[in-house]
C-alpha positions in Angstrom: 26.7 9.2 -40.9 26.5 9.2 -37.0 25.6 12.0 -34.9 27.4 11.8 -31.6 26.1 14.0 -29.2 27.7 15.3 -25.7 27.5 18.2 -23.6 24.5 20.5 -23.4 23.8 20.5 -27.2 27.4 19.6 -28.9 27.6 16.9 -31.3 29.8 15.5 -33.3 29.5 14.2 -37.1 31.3 10.7 -37.6 31.4 9.0 -41.2 32.3 5.6 -40.3 33.7 2.7 -42.8 30.8 -0.1 -43.0 31.5 -2.7 -40.1 33.8 -0.5 -38.2 31.3 0.3 -35.4 30.6 -2.6 -33.4 28.7 -0.9 -30.7 26.8 2.3 -30.1 26.1 2.6 -26.4 24.3 6.1 -26.7 21.9 5.3 -23.8 18.3 4.7 -23.1 15.7 5.4 -25.9 14.4 8.8 -24.9 11.6 8.2 -22.7 9.8 11.7 -21.9 8.8 11.8 -18.2 7.1 14.9 -16.6 9.5 15.1 -14.1 7.3 17.4 -11.8 4.3 14.9 -12.1 6.4 12.3 -11.5 8.0 13.4 -8.4 4.8 14.2 -6.4 3.7 10.7 -7.8 6.5 9.1 -6.0 5.9 11.2 -3.0 2.4 10.9 -3.0 3.0 6.9 -2.9 6.5 6.1 -1.6 8.0 3.0 -1.6 8.0 1.3 1.6 7.0 4.1 3.2 3.8 6.4 4.1 2.8 9.3 1.9 5.6 11.9 2.4 3.0 14.6 3.6 2.0 12.3 6.8 5.9 12.9 7.9 5.5 17.0 7.3 4.1 18.9 10.9 3.2 22.5 10.0 5.9 25.1 11.2 8.7 22.4 10.4 12.0 23.7 9.1 12.9 21.6 6.2 16.2 21.0 4.5 16.2 19.4 0.7 20.2 18.0 1.0 20.5 18.1 -3.1 23.2 15.9 -3.8 25.7 16.4 -6.9 24.5 16.2 -10.0 20.9 15.5 -10.1 19.0 15.4 -13.2 16.3 18.2 -13.5 17.0 19.5 -10.1 15.0 22.7 -10.4 12.2 20.6 -11.4 12.1 17.8 -8.7 12.9 20.9 -5.9 9.9 22.5 -7.3 7.6 19.4 -7.2 8.4 19.0 -3.3 8.3 22.7 -2.4 4.8 22.8 -3.4 3.8 19.4 -1.3 5.7 20.8 1.6 3.6 24.0 1.4 0.5 22.2 0.8 1.2 20.5 4.3 1.7 23.4 6.0 5.1 24.5 6.0 6.3 28.2 5.3 8.3 28.3 2.2 10.5 30.5 4.2 11.2 27.7 6.4 12.7 25.4 3.4 15.9 25.6 2.5 17.7 23.9 -0.5 21.3 22.8 0.3 23.4 22.0 -2.5 26.9 20.8 -2.9 29.9 22.9 -3.6 30.8 21.2 -6.7 27.3 21.9 -8.3 27.9 25.3 -7.9 31.6 25.5 -8.8 30.8 23.8 -12.1 28.0 26.3 -12.8 24.8 24.4 -12.3 21.6 25.9 -12.3 20.2 27.1 -9.1 17.7 24.5 -8.0 15.1 27.1 -7.0 14.6 28.4 -10.5 11.5 26.4 -11.6 9.7 27.9 -8.4 7.0 30.1 -8.6 6.5 33.5 -7.3 4.3 32.2 -4.3 7.8 30.3 -3.3 10.4 32.9 -3.8 10.8 32.7 0.0 12.7 29.3 -0.2 16.3 29.8 0.9 19.5 28.3 -0.8 22.6 27.0 1.0 26.2 25.9 -0.5 27.5 23.7 1.7 31.6 24.3 2.0 33.4 21.4 3.8 36.1 23.9 4.5 34.1 26.5 6.4 34.2 25.8 10.0 31.3 28.3 10.4 28.8 26.0 8.4 29.7 23.2 10.1 27.5 21.6 13.8 28.4 18.8 15.7 26.1 16.0 15.4 27.3 13.1 17.6 30.1 10.7 18.2 30.8 7.6 16.0 31.3 4.5 17.5 35.0 5.1 17.7 34.3 8.3 19.7 35.0 10.7 16.8 32.9 13.8 16.4 30.5 13.8 13.3 30.2 17.3 12.0 27.7 18.0 9.4 26.3 21.3 7.7 24.6 23.1 10.5 21.4 23.5 8.4 21.1 19.4 8.6 21.8 19.2 12.6 19.1 22.2 13.0 16.1 21.1 10.6 12.9 19.3 12.0 13.0 17.1 8.6 15.8 16.5 6.1 15.1 15.1 2.8 18.1 13.7 0.8 17.6 13.9 -3.0 20.2 12.2 -4.8 21.3 10.9 -8.5 21.3 7.3 -8.7 24.5 5.7 -10.6 25.6 2.3 -12.1 28.9 2.7 -10.2 29.9 -0.6 -8.9 30.3 -0.3 -4.8 33.0 -2.5 -3.2 32.2 -6.3 -3.2 30.6 -7.5 0.1 30.7 -11.3 1.0 31.3 -11.9 -2.9 28.3 -9.6 -4.1 28.6 -6.0 -5.4 25.9 -3.7 -3.8 24.9 -0.2 -4.0 25.8 1.8 -1.0 22.6 2.3 0.8 22.5 6.4 0.6 25.4 6.7 -2.1 26.6 10.4 -1.9 23.4 12.0 -1.6 24.0 12.7 2.1 27.4 11.8 3.4 30.0 12.4 3.0 28.4 15.4 0.7 27.5 17.7 3.5 30.0 16.7 6.3 33.3 18.2 6.9 36.8 18.4 5.1 38.4 15.8 7.3 35.2 13.3 6.8 35.2 14.0 2.8 38.9 13.1 2.4 38.2 10.0 5.0 35.7 8.5 2.5 37.5 9.5 -0.6 38.7 6.6 -2.7 42.1 5.4 -2.1 44.8 3.1 -4.1 43.6 0.3 -2.2 40.4 -1.3 -2.8 38.2 -1.4 0.3 37.7 -4.9 1.6 34.4 -6.4 2.3 34.3 -5.9 6.4 35.6 -2.0 5.4 32.9 -1.5 3.0 30.5 -3.2 5.4 31.7 -0.6 8.1 31.2 2.6 6.1 27.7 1.5 5.5 27.0 1.3 8.9 28.5 4.5 9.7 26.3 6.3 7.1 23.4 4.1 8.4 24.1 5.5 12.1 24.3 9.3 10.6 21.1 9.0 8.8 19.3 7.6 12.1 20.7 10.2 14.3 19.6 13.0 11.7 16.0 11.1 11.9 15.8 10.2 7.9 13.9 7.3 6.8 13.2 8.3 3.2 15.2 9.5 0.2 14.0 10.7 -3.0 16.2 9.6 -6.1 16.6 10.3 -9.3 17.7 7.8 -12.4 19.2 10.0 -15.3 18.6 9.6 -18.9 20.4 11.3 -21.6 22.2 14.8 -21.1 19.7 16.6 -18.4 17.2 14.2 -18.5 15.4 11.9 -16.0 14.2 8.5 -16.6 12.5 8.1 -13.2 12.1 9.6 -9.7 11.8 7.3 -6.9 10.5 8.1 -3.2 10.5 5.8 -0.1 12.6 3.9 2.4 16.5 3.8 1.1 16.3 -0.1 0.8 13.2 0.1 -1.4 14.3 3.0 -3.2 17.9 2.0 -4.3 16.5 -1.9 -5.1 13.8 -0.2 -7.7 15.9 2.3 -8.9 19.1 -0.1 -9.1 16.9 -2.2 -11.7 15.9 0.7 -14.0 19.6 1.8 -13.8 20.9 -1.5 -15.1 18.3 -1.8 -17.5 19.1 1.8 -19.0 23.0 2.0 -18.7 24.6 -1.4 -18.6 24.4 -2.5 -22.2 26.4 -5.6 -23.4 28.7 -5.3 -26.1 30.2 -8.1 -28.3 33.8 -7.3 -27.9 36.2 -4.8 -27.1 37.6 -2.2 -29.7 40.7 -0.4 -30.7 39.0 3.2 -30.3 36.5 4.0 -27.9 34.7 7.6 -28.1 33.0 8.6 -24.6 31.0 11.9 -24.2 29.7 13.4 -21.0 26.1 14.5 -21.7 24.7 17.4 -20.1 24.9 20.8 -19.0 27.5 22.4 -16.5 26.4 20.2 -13.6 27.6 17.2 -15.3 30.7 18.9 -17.2 32.8 17.8 -13.9 36.4 16.2 -13.4 34.5 13.4 -10.9 32.3 12.7 -14.2 35.4 12.5 -16.3 36.6 10.0 -13.9 33.2 7.6 -14.5 33.4 8.2 -18.4 37.2 7.3 -18.4 36.3 4.1 -16.5 33.6 3.1 -18.5 35.9 3.6 -21.8 38.9 1.6 -20.3 36.5 -1.4 -19.6 35.9 -1.7 -23.6 39.2 -0.8 -25.1 41.9 -3.1 -26.1 45.7 -2.5 -24.7 47.3 -0.3 -27.2 43.9 1.2 -28.3 43.1 5.0 -27.8 40.0 6.4 -25.6 38.7 9.9 -27.0 36.6 11.8 -24.3 34.2 14.2 -25.6 33.5 17.2 -23.0 32.5 20.3 -22.4 34.8 20.6 -19.2 36.4 23.8 -18.2 36.8 23.7 -14.6 40.0 23.8 -13.3 41.8 20.5 -12.1 42.4 20.1 -8.6 45.7 19.2 -6.3 46.0 15.6 -7.5 45.7 16.0 -10.9 48.5 18.7 -10.5 50.8 16.4 -9.3 50.9 14.7 -13.0 51.9 18.2 -14.5 55.1 18.2 -12.2 58.3 17.1 -13.7 58.8 13.6 -12.3 59.6 9.9 -12.8 56.3 7.7 -13.3 57.2 6.1 -9.8 57.6 9.0 -7.7 54.1 10.1 -9.2 52.3 6.9 -8.6 53.6 7.1 -5.0 52.5 10.5 -4.3 49.2 9.9 -5.8 48.9 6.6 -3.8 48.5 9.0 -0.5 46.6 11.7 -2.1 42.9 11.8 -0.8 41.4 14.9 -2.7 38.5 14.3 -4.8 40.2 14.3 -7.7 42.7 11.8 -6.9 40.7 8.8 -8.2 40.9 10.6 -11.4 44.6 11.4 -11.3 45.8 7.6 -10.4 43.7 5.9 -13.1 45.0 8.5 -15.7 48.8 7.6 -14.1 48.0 3.8 -14.3 46.2 3.8 -17.9 48.4 5.7 -19.9 50.9 3.0 -20.3 47.9 0.7 -21.7 46.1 3.5 -23.9 46.3 6.8 -25.3 44.1 9.3 -23.9 42.3 12.1 -25.9 40.3 15.1 -24.5 38.1 17.4 -26.3 37.1 19.9 -23.3 37.3 23.7 -23.0 40.6 23.5 -21.2 43.9 25.1 -22.0 46.1 23.0 -24.3 49.2 23.1 -22.3 46.8 22.0 -19.2 45.7 18.9 -21.0 49.0 17.8 -22.6 50.7 18.2 -18.9 48.4 15.8 -17.9 50.0 13.3 -20.6 46.4 13.3 -22.4 46.3 14.3 -26.0 44.9 17.4 -26.8 41.9 17.8 -29.4 41.5 21.3 -30.7 38.2 20.8 -33.0 35.7 17.8 -33.1 36.5 16.9 -36.6 40.1 15.6 -35.7 38.1 12.8 -33.9 36.3 12.0 -36.8 39.9 11.6 -39.0 41.0 9.2 -35.8 37.8 7.0 -36.2 38.5 6.4 -39.7 41.6 5.0 -39.4 40.7 2.6 -36.5 38.8 -0.6 -36.6 36.8 -1.6 -34.3 35.3 1.4 -32.8 32.8 1.6 -30.0 30.7 4.9 -28.9 29.7 5.5 -25.8 27.3 8.8 -25.0 26.5 10.1 -21.4 29.5 8.1 -20.3 29.3 9.3 -16.8 26.4 6.9 -16.6 27.0 4.3 -18.5 28.4 1.1 -17.5 28.6 -1.2 -20.6 30.2 -4.8 -20.5 31.8 -7.1 -22.7 29.6 -10.3 -23.6 32.7 -12.7 -23.8 34.3 -11.3 -20.4 31.2 -11.5 -18.5 30.6 -15.1 -19.4 34.0 -15.9 -18.0 33.5 -14.3 -14.6 
């Protein structure tokens, strides 16, 4: 009997015949860390950067730019606020800037672990469509204006806080690299036009285009005077494996090693059934993470096989996913999606392209009609997955699939 965990506290009991399970990619072994202590230690001894308190001037207005889906964000924020206040910053001069996606998902208030003496810390939610929130920073190399959340433009010090993932970035000169700032700062806190510009399209970026994107992000960080970042490597569900602070290059190098060792296991073969779960509370139960989980599962499933996605997703789909629900032939839908640059377009395209190859099922908190309108099989109860698994051979389990990127050994050796 196997307990497959997903969501904040849900689990699925699977009774599989002997030999059916070829891999159980449940994520790293539980490693308990004191996130507050780890954050403080990382800030006191950053990688390739002086102690963070040396960059602080009493009276500074500080913005903590909290990227989407950061594990144990309230604990991380609380530790940084204590450090800032110890260095002479007034709590009323600190603002936590969070993304609209975190707020919409119902993620906890990132100030929830602050003590009473720091109750004056402000909270702002970035809305890229609200012109009143945006401020002009500068022009880019093409003479186009750069608009960011006004809080970032007006701050004396901006500290980006993000979640490190194993998502592969576009290949540059034949090598895959993790982008310098991932989505922590930009375009996460830019205007709607920039968000659409950076959104993945149906055509992969060339090496030159990827390099240009990184230059744009680097230029923005330079204009804001940002020299350091704090990044959290996620663990199972809502836990964290590590916290890194320091220069972006050093942080991403060290963080990437931990991400790869924790979230890139190797499996021996593909399977006819892949059960992939999204672990964690509301901040993790998003359509963006469903996209990541499906990508991970598709890398492991055989043609003609099935993928089951176990989630507690409740959010309404975006405009691109609604295209799938409209009566139309497959080619017309694909043509429409190729031009769509909305946030859920990558998932919509992935569904449209993969439904001919595999069968996809979804366990969620969504209405049955909505799920089936996307071309996906509706799972009413977890026990239905157990019945499906008992008839499939072989099977692979991928818990916390929004972070995991398992690879197939035989296919890796041929690359």
